[in-house]
C-alpha positions in Angstrom: -4.1 94.4 112.5 -3.8 96.4 109.3 -0.7 96.9 107.2 -0.7 100.6 108.4 -0.3 99.4 112.2 2.6 96.9 111.4 4.9 99.5 109.7 5.9 101.7 112.7 6.9 98.7 115.0 9.9 97.2 112.9 11.2 100.8 112.2 11.2 101.7 115.7 12.7 98.5 117.1 15.6 98.3 114.6 17.2 101.7 115.4 17.2 101.1 119.2 18.7 97.7 118.9 21.5 99.1 116.6 22.0 102.1 118.9 22.5 99.9 122.0 25.0 97.7 120.0 26.9 100.8 118.9 27.0 102.1 122.5 28.3 98.6 123.8 30.9 98.4 120.9 32.3 102.0 121.6 32.5 101.2 125.4 34.6 98.1 124.6 36.7 100.0 122.1 37.2 102.9 124.7 38.2 100.4 127.3 40.7 98.5 125.1 42.4 102.0 124.2 42.6 103.0 127.9 44.3 99.6 128.6 46.8 100.1 125.8 47.7 103.6 127.0 48.1 102.5 130.5 50.6 99.9 129.7 52.9 102.6 127.8 55.1 103.0 131.1 56.3 106.6 130.7 55.1 107.7 134.1 53.3 110.8 133.0 49.7 109.2 133.1 50.1 108.7 136.8 50.1 112.3 137.5 46.7 113.1 136.0 45.2 109.9 137.6 45.9 111.6 141.1 45.6 115.2 140.3 42.0 115.5 141.4 42.9 114.3 145.0 45.9 116.7 145.0 43.8 119.5 144.0 41.4 118.9 146.8 44.1 118.5 149.5 45.4 122.2 149.8 41.8 123.8 149.8 41.5 123.3 153.5 44.9 125.1 154.3 43.9 127.9 152.0 40.7 128.5 153.9 42.6 128.5 157.3 45.4 130.8 156.0 43.1 133.2 154.5 41.3 133.7 157.9 44.6 134.1 159.7 45.8 136.6 157.4 42.7 138.7 157.3 43.0 138.8 161.4 46.5 140.0 161.0 45.9 142.7 158.5 43.1 144.1 160.8 45.6 144.2 163.6 43.7 141.6 165.8 45.7 139.4 168.0 45.1 135.8 168.8 46.6 132.7 170.6 49.8 131.4 169.0 50.3 134.5 166.8 53.9 135.4 166.8 53.1 139.1 166.0 50.8 139.5 169.2 53.4 139.8 171.8 55.3 142.5 170.0 52.1 144.5 169.4 51.5 144.4 173.2 55.0 145.4 174.2 55.2 148.4 171.8 52.1 150.0 173.3 52.1 149.2 176.9 55.1 150.6 178.7 55.6 154.0 177.3 52.2 155.7 178.1 52.4 154.7 181.7 55.1 157.3 182.2 55.2 161.1 181.8 58.0 161.4 179.0 57.5 165.2 178.8 58.8 165.7 182.3 61.3 163.0 182.4 64.9 164.1 182.8 66.0 162.0 180.1 64.0 164.2 177.6 65.5 167.5 178.7 67.5 167.9 175.5 70.9 169.6 175.9 71.0 169.0 179.7 74.1 167.8 181.2 74.1 165.3 184.3 75.0 168.2 186.4 71.9 169.9 185.3 69.6 166.9 185.7 71.0 165.8 189.3 68.6 166.0 192.1 68.7 169.2 194.1 70.5 169.0 197.5 70.0 171.0 200.7 73.1 173.1 200.0 72.0 174.4 196.5 68.1 174.7 197.4 66.3 176.9 199.8 63.0 178.7 200.6 64.4 182.2 199.9 64.4 184.3 196.8 66.1 183.0 193.6 67.0 185.5 191.0 68.7 185.4 187.5 69.0 188.0 184.9 67.9 187.3 181.4 70.1 187.3 178.3 68.5 189.0 175.3 64.7 188.8 174.9 62.0 187.9 172.5 60.9 184.4 174.1 57.5 183.1 174.7 56.6 180.3 177.1 55.4 177.5 174.7 55.1 174.4 177.1 54.7 173.6 180.8 55.5 170.2 182.2 55.6 168.4 185.5 57.0 165.3 186.7 57.8 163.3 189.8 61.5 162.0 190.4 63.3 160.5 193.3 63.6 163.0 196.0 62.2 165.9 194.1 59.3 167.2 191.8 60.1 169.0 188.7 58.4 171.8 186.7 59.7 172.7 183.2 58.8 176.0 181.4 59.9 175.6 177.7 60.5 178.7 175.7 60.9 179.5 172.1 61.6 182.5 170.1 64.6 184.6 169.3 67.8 182.8 168.7 70.3 183.2 171.5 67.8 184.4 174.1 68.2 183.2 177.6 65.4 183.6 180.1 65.6 184.9 183.6 63.6 184.8 186.7 62.8 186.1 190.1 61.1 183.6 192.4 60.0 183.7 196.1 57.3 182.0 198.2 54.0 184.2 198.8 51.3 184.0 201.4 48.5 184.7 198.9 49.1 184.9 195.2 48.0 188.0 193.4 48.1 189.2 190.0 50.8 191.5 189.0 49.7 195.0 188.2 46.0 194.7 189.4 46.8 192.9 192.8 43.7 190.7 192.1 43.8 187.5 194.1 44.6 184.4 192.1 43.1 181.0 192.7 45.9 178.3 192.5 45.4 174.9 194.2 47.9 174.3 197.1 48.3 175.5 200.5 51.7 177.1 199.7 52.6 178.9 196.5 55.9 179.7 194.8 55.7 182.9 192.5 58.2 182.9 189.6 58.5 185.9 187.3 60.0 184.7 184.1 62.0 187.4 182.2 63.4 188.0 178.7 59.9 187.4 177.2 58.1 189.2 174.3 54.6 189.2 172.9 53.4 186.5 170.6 53.3 188.7 167.6 56.8 189.8 168.3 58.2 186.1 168.9 56.0 184.2 166.1 55.0 181.7 169.0 52.0 180.5 170.4 52.2 181.1 174.2 50.8 178.8 176.8 48.5 180.5 179.3 46.3 179.2 182.1 46.6 176.1 184.3 48.6 173.0 184.1 48.0 170.0 186.5 50.6 168.5 188.9 49.0 165.1 188.8 51.5 162.5 189.5 53.8 164.6 191.5 54.2 164.5 195.2 54.0 168.2 196.2 52.9 170.1 193.0 49.3 170.5 192.5 48.9 173.2 189.9 51.0 175.5 187.8 49.3 178.9 186.6 50.9 180.8 183.7 49.8 184.3 183.2 50.2 186.5 180.0 53.4 188.7 179.0 53.6 192.1 180.5 56.6 194.5 180.0 58.8 191.5 178.8 58.0 189.2 181.6 55.3 186.6 182.8 53.9 185.6 185.9 54.0 181.9 187.0 52.7 180.4 190.3 53.5 177.0 191.5 50.9 175.5 194.0 52.4 173.1 196.4 51.1 171.1 199.2 53.5 172.6 201.7 56.5 174.9 201.5 59.6 173.0 200.7 63.1 174.1 199.5 63.4 174.7 195.8 66.1 175.2 193.1 65.9 176.9 189.8 68.1 176.3 186.8 68.4 177.5 183.3 68.9 174.9 180.3 69.3 175.5 176.6 68.4 174.0 173.3 65.5 174.6 173.8 65.5 177.3 176.3 64.0 176.2 179.5 63.5 177.5 183.1 63.4 174.4 185.4 61.9 174.5 189.1 62.9 171.6 191.3 61.1 171.2 194.7 62.6 168.8 197.3 60.1 166.2 198.5 
């Protein structure tokens, strides 16, 4: 072996041996230092020692809670969620009724106005009431079934202080006022009601209701047909399954013509 081949060996082995010894010495020194610090007894070092475990513990609840919050924010319901019953209760009962035709929604009506019509104040003859003032438009038509009677409400709006009137009677075949043309209204019996005290929409500033309204959900009322205004009045035909005693009343705030038909 030449001197040139011998020189690299010692230089290579010596640094590795020293590095290994330096590493071992450093490890021993670090261990002694950790032992000395652990014996301090101040109670603070115990916290960092268990902090990794504590940090991992809440991760599972955070994942579960996040999923539940997302479902609540989107409005979904699930088993065990406390908000689910209140959401269902708020949406279920109200739409099943006909709130527009319920007596409780007739603003300004007294108990006397809302009582069921009786035989002594209802009949099949002619009913008539003069209007007070004018300038009104029919803006809504509602029907509803109640215990012992069906109700048709004609709501009006327009001139302050105006009170509608009417002339009503049963007809064999409904025809259009003025032209005499036959009117097609569902039902085997027809109650013709001429509502008075009205004005044209451009005079009242109201959008008038025209055409047919179904009597679905009632016992006798099948259809309500409302015609346009002519000479301060409008023709309304109530189609019924049979001719029955009726009563018409006038309510205020807002003004209404209420037709009750005994069932």
